[in-house]
C-alpha positions in Angstrom: 107.6 75.6 14.0 105.2 72.7 14.6 108.1 70.4 15.6 109.3 72.9 18.1 105.9 73.2 19.7 105.5 69.4 19.9 109.0 68.7 21.1 109.7 71.6 23.4 106.7 73.8 24.3 104.1 71.1 24.8 106.2 69.0 27.2 107.0 72.1 29.2 103.3 73.0 29.5 102.3 69.5 30.4 105.0 69.3 33.1 104.0 72.7 34.5 100.4 71.6 34.7 101.4 68.4 36.5 103.5 70.4 39.0 100.7 72.8 39.7 98.2 70.0 40.4 100.6 68.1 42.6 101.5 71.3 44.5 97.8 72.1 45.0 97.2 68.6 46.3 100.2 68.8 48.7 99.0 72.2 50.0 95.5 70.8 50.6 96.9 67.7 52.4 99.0 69.9 54.6 96.0 72.0 55.6 94.1 68.9 56.5 96.9 67.1 58.4 98.5 70.1 60.2 96.0 70.4 63.0 96.1 66.6 63.5 99.9 66.6 63.8 99.8 69.6 66.1 97.3 67.9 68.4 99.4 64.7 68.5 102.5 66.7 69.3 100.7 68.5 72.1 99.4 65.3 73.5 102.9 63.7 73.4 104.3 66.8 75.2 101.6 66.6 77.9 102.4 62.9 78.4 106.1 63.6 78.6 105.5 66.4 81.2 103.4 64.1 83.3 106.1 61.4 83.1 108.9 63.7 84.3 106.8 65.4 87.0 104.1 62.9 88.0 103.0 64.9 91.1 101.7 67.8 88.9 98.0 68.0 88.2 98.4 70.3 85.2 100.9 72.8 83.7 101.0 76.4 82.6 103.7 77.8 80.4 106.0 80.5 81.8 107.6 83.1 79.5 110.9 84.7 80.3 112.9 87.3 78.4 116.4 85.8 78.7 116.4 82.0 79.0 119.6 80.0 79.1 120.8 78.9 75.7 119.5 75.3 75.7 116.1 76.0 77.4 113.3 76.4 74.9 110.2 76.3 77.1 109.3 76.3 80.8 106.2 74.9 82.4 105.1 75.4 86.0 102.9 72.7 87.7 99.7 74.4 88.8 99.8 72.7 92.1 103.3 74.1 92.8 105.1 70.7 92.8 107.8 71.8 90.4 108.7 72.8 86.9 109.3 71.2 83.5 112.0 72.4 81.2 112.0 71.7 77.4 115.6 71.6 76.3 117.5 71.4 73.0 121.2 70.7 72.8 123.7 69.8 70.1 125.0 66.2 70.5 127.5 64.3 68.4 124.9 63.4 65.7 122.8 66.5 65.8 120.1 68.1 68.0 118.9 66.3 71.1 115.5 67.3 72.5 115.1 66.7 76.2 112.6 67.3 78.9 113.5 67.6 82.6 111.3 67.8 85.6 112.6 69.6 88.6 110.7 69.5 91.9 110.0 72.6 93.9 112.9 71.7 96.3 115.4 71.9 93.4 116.0 68.2 92.8 115.4 66.4 89.5 112.4 64.2 89.5 113.2 62.7 86.0 114.7 63.4 82.6 113.7 62.0 79.3 115.0 62.3 75.7 112.2 63.3 73.3 114.3 62.9 70.2 117.9 62.6 69.1 120.1 61.5 66.1 123.0 60.2 68.1 125.0 57.2 67.1 123.2 53.9 67.7 124.8 52.0 70.6 126.9 54.9 71.8 125.4 58.3 72.0 121.9 56.9 71.9 122.6 55.4 75.4 121.9 58.9 76.8 118.3 58.2 76.1 118.3 54.9 78.1 117.5 54.4 81.7 120.9 53.6 83.1 122.2 57.0 82.0 119.2 59.2 82.6 118.4 57.6 85.9 121.7 59.0 87.2 120.0 62.5 87.2 117.1 61.5 89.5 117.4 63.3 92.9 120.4 65.4 91.8 120.6 69.2 92.4 123.0 71.8 91.3 125.6 70.7 93.8 125.4 67.0 93.2 125.1 67.1 89.4 128.9 66.6 89.2 128.4 63.0 90.3 126.8 62.1 87.0 129.2 59.9 84.9 129.6 60.3 81.1 129.1 57.3 78.9 132.4 55.8 77.7 132.8 56.3 74.0 130.0 58.9 73.9 131.5 61.8 75.7 130.2 64.5 73.4 126.6 63.2 73.7 126.9 62.8 77.5 128.5 66.3 78.0 125.7 67.8 75.8 123.0 66.1 77.8 124.6 67.3 81.1 125.1 70.8 79.8 121.4 71.0 78.9 120.4 69.8 82.4 122.8 72.5 83.9 120.9 75.1 81.8 117.6 73.7 83.2 118.9 74.4 86.7 120.0 77.9 85.7 116.4 78.5 84.4 115.0 77.0 87.6 117.0 79.5 89.6 115.8 82.3 87.5 112.2 81.2 88.0 112.6 80.8 91.7 114.2 84.3 92.0 111.3 85.8 90.0 108.6 84.4 92.4 
């Protein structure tokens, strides 16, 4: 019985104690860092909003019951210069998180990719200026003029589809005013 305790039960007790201590430390570290991470994410979101709609002085979030599929959040500029749409779409490599600023006249001020996992050198080109600058000044009628990236059609179509959903949400917001 002594050999069984030393060979089986004692190691299980030791490993269980180690797991409990490590779990407690991870939980403590999470409670300490969670507010810091949330604050950094909020600051990054505010900077991105200011980048895609620079005329805005500040933003307030708008809630809607039925948003288009790819629209996750809508923000209105408090000085009525436009709206910012947070978008999530499925690209070739996974989710793409985008932000799009649409001026009050219904034209795009700017678009930006917040995060993506697209193929480097192909789908990742949707996050670069030559592609995203095509959207500047476009409205629902002229959005068809945006060209896809050769070799990255899935990523390009996903990006454009998200922007189309942003316009759909823009129209919903304008109708509700």
